[in-house]
C-alpha positions as CSV (number, residue, x, y, z in Angstrom):
1,M,-79.9,-21.0,31.1
2,E,-78.8,-21.5,27.2
3,S,-81.7,-24.5,27.1
4,M,-84.5,-21.7,28.1
5,K,-82.9,-19.4,25.5
6,S,-83.5,-22.0,23.2
7,A,-86.8,-22.8,24.0
8,W,-88.0,-19.2,23.9
9,R,-86.3,-18.9,20.4
10,D,-88.6,-21.8,19.3
11,L,-91.9,-20.3,20.9
12,R,-91.3,-17.0,19.3
13,R,-90.8,-19.0,15.9
14,L,-94.7,-20.5,16.8
15,P,-97.3,-19.0,14.3
16,A,-99.5,-15.9,15.4
17,F,-102.2,-18.2,15.6
18,W,-101.2,-20.3,18.1
19,W,-100.6,-17.6,20.3
20,D,-104.1,-16.0,20.1
21,V,-105.1,-19.5,20.9
22,A,-103.2,-19.8,24.2
23,L,-104.7,-15.8,24.8
24,A,-108.3,-17.2,24.4
25,A,-107.9,-20.7,26.4
26,L,-106.1,-18.5,29.5
27,L,-109.1,-16.0,29.4
28,T,-111.6,-19.0,29.0
29,V,-109.8,-20.6,32.3
30,L,-109.8,-17.4,34.5
31,A,-113.3,-16.1,33.1
32,Q,-114.8,-20.0,34.5
33,L,-112.7,-19.8,37.7
34,A,-113.4,-16.0,38.4
35,G,-116.8,-15.5,37.4
36,N,-119.9,-14.6,39.8
37,Y,-121.8,-17.1,38.8
38,V,-125.9,-17.6,40.2
39,G,-126.4,-21.0,41.8
40,D,-124.7,-23.9,40.6
41,D,-126.2,-23.8,37.2
42,N,-123.7,-24.7,34.8
43,W,-125.4,-23.3,32.1
44,D,-124.4,-20.0,33.1
45,R,-120.9,-20.5,32.5
46,I,-121.3,-21.0,28.5
47,P,-122.4,-17.0,27.8
48,A,-118.6,-16.4,28.7
49,L,-117.2,-19.1,26.6
50,F,-118.5,-16.2,23.8
51,L,-116.5,-14.0,25.2
52,T,-113.1,-15.7,25.1
53,V,-113.3,-18.4,22.8
54,P,-113.7,-16.4,19.4
55,L,-110.4,-14.4,20.5
56,A,-108.4,-17.4,18.9
57,W,-109.5,-15.9,15.4
58,R,-109.2,-12.2,16.3
59,R,-106.3,-11.5,13.6
60,Q,-108.2,-13.8,10.7
61,R,-111.6,-12.6,11.3
62,P,-111.6,-9.3,13.5
63,L,-114.7,-7.7,12.8
64,L,-116.7,-11.0,13.4
65,V,-114.8,-11.6,16.6
66,F,-115.7,-8.2,17.3
67,F,-119.1,-8.7,17.0
68,I,-119.4,-11.9,18.7
69,V,-117.9,-10.3,21.6
70,L,-120.2,-7.4,21.8
71,A,-123.1,-9.5,21.5
72,A,-121.8,-12.1,24.2
73,V,-121.1,-8.6,26.7
74,F,-124.9,-8.6,27.4
75,P,-125.5,-12.3,28.5
76,A,-122.4,-12.8,30.3
77,G,-121.6,-9.2,31.6
78,Y,-124.4,-9.9,34.2
79,L,-122.7,-13.3,35.3
80,N,-118.8,-12.1,35.1
81,P,-118.1,-8.4,34.5
82,A,-114.5,-8.6,34.8
83,A,-114.5,-11.2,31.7
84,A,-116.6,-9.0,29.9
85,I,-114.6,-6.3,30.1
86,A,-111.1,-7.8,29.5
87,S,-112.7,-9.7,26.2
88,A,-114.3,-6.3,25.1
89,V,-110.9,-4.5,25.5
90,V,-109.1,-7.3,23.4
91,A,-111.3,-7.2,20.8
92,T,-111.8,-3.8,20.3
93,Y,-107.8,-3.7,20.3
94,S,-107.7,-6.3,17.6
95,V,-110.4,-4.8,15.3
96,A,-108.4,-1.6,15.4
97,V,-105.6,-3.6,14.1
98,Y,-106.4,-5.9,12.0
99,S,-109.5,-5.1,10.4
100,R,-109.7,-3.2,7.3
101,H,-113.5,-1.4,8.6
102,R,-111.8,-0.2,11.3
103,W,-113.7,3.1,11.3
104,I,-117.0,1.1,11.7
105,S,-115.2,-0.7,14.4
106,L,-114.9,2.7,16.3
107,A,-118.5,3.7,15.7
108,V,-119.5,0.6,17.5
109,V,-117.2,1.1,20.0
110,V,-118.9,4.4,21.3
111,V,-122.2,2.2,21.2
112,E,-120.7,-0.3,22.8
113,A,-119.6,1.8,25.5
114,F,-123.0,3.4,26.2
115,L,-124.6,-0.4,26.2
116,I,-122.2,-1.4,29.2
117,L,-122.9,1.8,30.9
118,A,-126.5,1.0,30.7
119,I,-125.6,-2.6,32.0
120,F,-123.4,-2.0,34.8
121,G,-123.7,1.2,36.1
122,G,-121.7,1.9,38.6
123,G,-120.1,-1.4,39.0
124,L,-117.5,-0.5,36.9
125,P,-113.6,0.8,38.1
126,P,-113.7,4.0,40.1
127,L,-114.3,6.5,37.5
128,P,-116.9,8.9,37.0
129,E,-119.8,6.7,35.8
130,F,-120.1,8.2,32.5
131,S,-116.8,8.1,31.1
132,A,-115.8,4.6,32.7
133,P,-116.5,2.7,29.2
134,F,-114.9,5.1,26.9
135,V,-111.9,5.4,29.2
136,I,-111.5,1.7,29.3
137,L,-112.3,1.0,25.4
138,V,-111.5,3.8,23.2
139,P,-107.8,3.7,24.2
140,A,-107.9,0.3,23.3
141,W,-109.2,1.1,20.0
142,L,-106.8,4.3,19.6
143,V,-103.6,1.9,20.3
144,G,-104.5,-0.8,18.2
145,N,-105.3,1.8,15.4
146,A,-102.0,3.6,16.3
147,I,-100.2,0.0,15.9
148,R,-101.8,-0.7,12.4
149,I,-100.8,2.5,10.9
150,R,-97.1,1.9,12.2
151,Q,-97.7,-1.5,10.9
152,L,-98.6,0.1,7.5
153,R,-95.9,2.4,7.0
154,A,-93.2,-0.2,8.0
155,D,-94.9,-2.4,5.0
156,L,-95.2,0.4,2.8
157,F,-91.2,1.5,3.2
158,E,-90.6,-2.2,2.9
159,T,-92.5,-2.3,-0.5
160,R,-90.4,0.4,-1.6
161,A,-87.0,-0.7,-0.7
162,Q,-88.0,-3.6,-2.5
163,Q,-89.3,-1.6,-5.6
164,L,-86.0,0.1,-5.6
165,E,-83.8,-2.8,-5.1
166,Q,-85.1,-4.5,-8.1
167,Q,-84.7,-1.3,-10.3
168,Q,-81.2,-1.0,-8.8
169,E,-80.8,-5.0,-10.0
170,Q,-83.3,-4.4,-13.3
171,A,-80.4,-1.2,-14.2
172,R,-77.4,-3.2,-13.5
173,Q,-78.5,-5.9,-15.6
174,A,-79.0,-3.4,-18.5
175,A,-75.6,-2.0,-17.7
176,I,-73.8,-5.4,-17.6
177,L,-75.5,-6.3,-21.1
178,E,-74.7,-3.0,-22.7
179,E,-71.2,-3.4,-21.4
180,R,-70.8,-7.1,-22.9
181,G,-72.2,-5.8,-26.2
182,R,-69.4,-3.0,-25.8
183,I,-67.0,-5.8,-25.4
184,A,-68.2,-7.9,-28.3
185,R,-68.2,-5.1,-30.7
186,E,-64.6,-4.3,-29.8
187,L,-63.8,-8.0,-29.9
188,H,-65.0,-8.2,-33.3
189,D,-62.8,-5.6,-34.5
190,V,-59.8,-7.5,-33.3
191,V,-61.0,-10.7,-34.9
192,A,-61.8,-8.7,-37.7
193,H,-58.3,-7.6,-37.9
194,S,-56.7,-10.7,-37.3
195,V,-58.5,-12.5,-39.8
196,S,-57.8,-9.9,-42.4
197,M,-54.2,-9.9,-41.7
198,M,-54.8,-14.0,-42.3
199,V,-56.1,-13.4,-45.6
200,V,-52.9,-10.8,-46.5
201,Q,-50.2,-13.1,-45.2
202,A,-52.2,-16.3,-47.1
203,G,-52.0,-14.2,-50.0
204,A,-48.0,-13.5,-50.0
205,A,-47.3,-17.1,-48.9
206,R,-49.3,-18.1,-52.3
207,E,-47.1,-15.5,-54.3
208,V,-44.2,-16.6,-52.8
209,L,-44.7,-20.5,-53.7
210,K,-46.2,-19.1,-57.5
211,H,-43.3,-17.1,-58.5
212,E,-40.3,-18.8,-56.4
213,P,-40.9,-22.3,-55.6
214,Q,-37.3,-22.9,-55.1
215,S,-37.4,-20.5,-52.1
216,P,-39.8,-21.7,-49.4
217,A,-38.2,-19.9,-46.4
218,Q,-40.5,-16.6,-47.1
219,A,-43.3,-18.9,-47.5
220,T,-42.5,-20.4,-44.7
221,Q,-42.6,-17.3,-42.5
222,S,-45.7,-16.1,-43.9
223,L,-47.6,-19.3,-43.0
224,L,-46.4,-18.9,-39.5
225,A,-47.5,-15.6,-39.2
226,V,-51.1,-16.9,-40.4
227,E,-50.7,-19.3,-38.1
228,A,-50.3,-17.0,-34.9
229,S,-52.8,-14.7,-36.6
230,G,-55.1,-17.9,-36.4
231,R,-54.8,-18.4,-33.0
232,E,-55.1,-14.9,-31.9
233,A,-58.4,-14.8,-33.5
234,L,-59.6,-17.8,-32.3
235,T,-59.1,-16.6,-28.4
236,E,-60.5,-13.6,-29.1
237,L,-63.2,-15.2,-30.6
238,R,-64.0,-17.1,-27.7
239,H,-63.8,-13.8,-25.6
240,M,-66.4,-12.5,-27.7
241,L,-68.7,-15.7,-27.6
242,G,-68.3,-15.2,-23.8
243,A,-69.3,-11.7,-23.8
244,L,-72.4,-12.3,-26.3
245,N,-73.4,-15.3,-23.7
246,T,-76.5,-13.8,-21.4
247,N,-76.5,-16.9,-19.0
248,G,-77.5,-15.9,-15.7
249,L,-78.5,-12.5,-16.5
250,A,-82.0,-12.4,-15.2
251,G,-83.0,-9.1,-17.7
252,A,-81.4,-10.8,-20.5
253,S,-84.9,-11.3,-22.3
254,Q,-83.0,-11.0,-25.9
255,P,-79.3,-11.8,-26.7
256,I,-77.1,-8.9,-27.7
257,P,-76.7,-8.3,-31.4
258,V,-73.9,-9.4,-33.0
259,P,-71.6,-6.5,-34.2
260,D,-72.2,-4.8,-37.9
261,A,-69.1,-6.1,-40.0
262,G,-66.3,-3.4,-39.9
263,I,-63.1,-2.8,-38.7
264,E,-62.5,0.1,-36.3
265,P,-59.3,1.0,-34.6
266,Q,-59.4,0.1,-31.0
267,P,-57.4,1.7,-28.0
268,G,-55.0,0.0,-25.7
269,L,-52.6,1.1,-23.4
270,D,-50.3,2.8,-25.9
271,Q,-53.3,5.5,-25.5
272,L,-52.9,5.7,-21.9
273,D,-50.6,8.8,-21.8
274,A,-53.5,10.6,-23.8
275,L,-55.9,9.3,-21.2
276,V,-54.2,10.6,-18.6
277,Q,-53.7,14.4,-19.8
278,R,-57.2,14.6,-20.5
279,V,-58.3,13.4,-17.2
280,R,-55.8,16.1,-16.3
281,D,-57.1,18.3,-18.1
282,A,-60.4,18.1,-16.6
283,G,-59.1,18.7,-13.2
284,L,-57.8,15.6,-11.8
285,P,-54.1,15.1,-10.4
286,V,-53.1,11.8,-11.7
287,S,-49.9,10.1,-11.7
288,V,-48.7,6.8,-13.1
289,R,-46.4,4.1,-11.7
290,T,-45.3,1.0,-13.6
291,E,-43.4,-1.9,-12.0
292,G,-41.7,-4.7,-14.0
293,E,-40.8,-5.0,-18.1
294,P,-44.0,-3.9,-20.1
295,L,-45.1,-6.9,-22.1
296,P,-46.5,-7.3,-25.2
297,L,-50.2,-7.7,-24.5
298,P,-53.1,-9.8,-26.2
299,A,-55.3,-7.3,-28.0
300,G,-58.3,-8.3,-26.3
301,V,-56.6,-8.0,-22.9
302,D,-54.8,-4.6,-24.2
303,I,-58.3,-3.1,-24.8
304,A,-59.8,-4.3,-21.7
305,A,-56.9,-2.8,-19.5
306,Y,-57.8,0.4,-21.1
307,R,-61.3,0.4,-20.8
308,I,-61.2,-0.5,-17.2
309,L,-58.2,2.6,-16.4
310,Q,-60.7,4.7,-18.3
311,E,-63.5,4.0,-16.2
312,A,-62.0,3.8,-13.0
313,L,-60.7,7.4,-14.1
314,T,-64.0,8.5,-14.9
315,N,-65.6,7.7,-11.6
316,A,-62.8,9.4,-9.7
317,L,-63.2,12.4,-11.7
318,R,-66.9,12.2,-10.6
319,Y,-66.5,11.4,-6.8
320,A,-63.2,12.2,-5.5
321,G,-63.4,15.7,-5.6
322,G,-60.2,16.4,-7.1
323,A,-58.1,14.8,-4.8
324,P,-54.6,13.2,-6.2
325,T,-55.2,10.0,-8.2
326,E,-52.4,7.4,-8.8
327,I,-52.3,4.6,-11.8
328,R,-50.3,1.7,-10.8
329,L,-49.4,-1.0,-13.5
330,N,-47.6,-4.3,-12.3
331,Y,-46.4,-6.5,-15.5
332,R,-45.9,-9.9,-14.3
333,N,-45.1,-12.7,-15.8
334,D,-48.8,-14.4,-16.3
335,E,-50.8,-11.4,-15.4
336,L,-51.2,-7.5,-15.5
337,K,-52.3,-5.9,-12.0
338,I,-54.2,-2.6,-12.6
339,E,-54.9,-0.5,-9.7
340,V,-56.2,3.4,-9.5
341,L,-56.1,4.7,-6.3
342,D,-57.7,8.0,-5.1
343,D,-57.7,10.0,-1.9
344,G,-60.8,11.5,-2.3
345,P,-63.8,11.2,0.5
346,G,-64.4,7.7,-0.2
347,A,-68.1,8.0,-0.8
348,A,-70.4,5.5,-1.5
349,R,-69.4,4.2,-5.0
350,T,-71.3,1.2,-5.5
351,E,-74.6,2.4,-6.2
352,G,-76.5,4.1,-9.1
353,E,-74.3,5.2,-12.4
354,A,-70.9,4.4,-10.4
355,G,-72.1,1.1,-9.4
356,H,-73.0,0.6,-13.2
357,G,-69.4,1.5,-14.2
358,L,-67.8,-1.3,-11.5
359,A,-70.1,-3.9,-12.8
360,G,-68.9,-3.4,-16.6
361,M,-65.5,-3.1,-15.3
362,Q,-66.1,-6.5,-13.3
363,E,-67.7,-7.7,-16.2
364,R,-64.9,-7.0,-18.9
365,V,-62.2,-8.9,-16.0
366,A,-64.6,-11.8,-15.9
367,I,-64.7,-12.6,-19.6
368,F,-60.9,-12.9,-19.8
369,G,-60.4,-15.0,-16.3
370,G,-59.4,-12.3,-14.0
371,K,-60.1,-10.9,-10.8
372,F,-62.0,-7.5,-10.0
373,E,-62.1,-6.0,-6.6
374,A,-63.4,-2.3,-5.7
375,G,-64.1,-0.4,-2.3
376,R,-63.2,2.2,0.2
377,R,-59.4,2.3,1.2
378,L,-59.2,1.9,4.6
379,E,-58.3,5.3,5.5
380,R,-59.3,7.5,2.9
381,G,-60.3,7.2,-0.7
382,F,-61.3,4.7,-2.9
383,A,-59.6,2.2,-4.5
384,V,-60.2,-0.2,-7.9
385,R,-58.1,-3.2,-8.4
386,A,-57.7,-5.4,-11.3
387,W,-55.8,-8.6,-12.3
388,L,-55.7,-9.7,-16.0
389,P,-54.2,-13.1,-17.0
390,L,-51.7,-12.8,-20.0
391,D,-52.1,-16.2,-21.2
392,G,-55.2,-15.0,-23.6
393,S,-57.0,-18.0,-21.9
394,P,-61.0,-16.8,-22.0
395,A,-63.0,-17.5,-18.9
């Protein structure tokens, strides 16, 4: 049984042309066996070949095949009426489905019906003599035309779906590029601040060594601070370069512009309370739960954590319908786990603007080598989870 199913699957994978060849061969054999031929002259069998053999190309050249079969109906119809009618039906159906000139074919079908009526007269099936050819051929054309319209609609829907998918992908890529630029600007400010601190601390060490060369302890402390700031700046610089990198983005025809010089204060988790209060004032009940001992975070991770919470709360405010929302911050030795859980209706939030926001959050987490998850909860609501490593290593 399994081998038969496998063989049938293999047959279904054959190109359509070979199925048409098989159909033409079958009709050819039946026409040659069942013909009402006069005498023993084999030449009488040749016209029937023009009825059946061209059907092998009924998809590639439907109008040409239709006219060949139509022309062969007259000489072959006297010798083999059954083969003539069967071939005419197949050709009529095929030209309606596969030809761009189906209205021309309909006019020819009507003419053909009159000609068949004139040739065969009452030798057709037991129907009123005048209506028999039309009852045979016109329904074949109508069925073929209906199938063609259905196929055209299916192709149109598929094309529109592909275009919509491409537009959504382009929008997603643009959102990722925009988010990368934003991340790069924020990290640029962090690096600029660290470098500025290095300059100040190095200057302080120089002044100490200049005025108090016998007391190097204070200078050493300043130099250690310079070293620490330099390490932090180097780490954040790597993150910024990762954000500026556009590899893997199909929509990245141009690199992200390097941020302009200048230092702006960037938000971190120290401003979480103010963020939560703004969201509460907007109508979303939010609670915060912290697990573990809060640790000092690298500047880039601190900004990323705040932005993730900001975007997740914005999505909840838009789609959760005012349902209770909980923020969970879990400080671990080597990572910070962030969760934003709401009890909203769990509507699809992976498309449109919501999907772009999720893509931006995922991009932030990826730059720091973390992990990101977002999706519907088992029973009700939506969950956003992010794991940010605290070792400062870039992705």
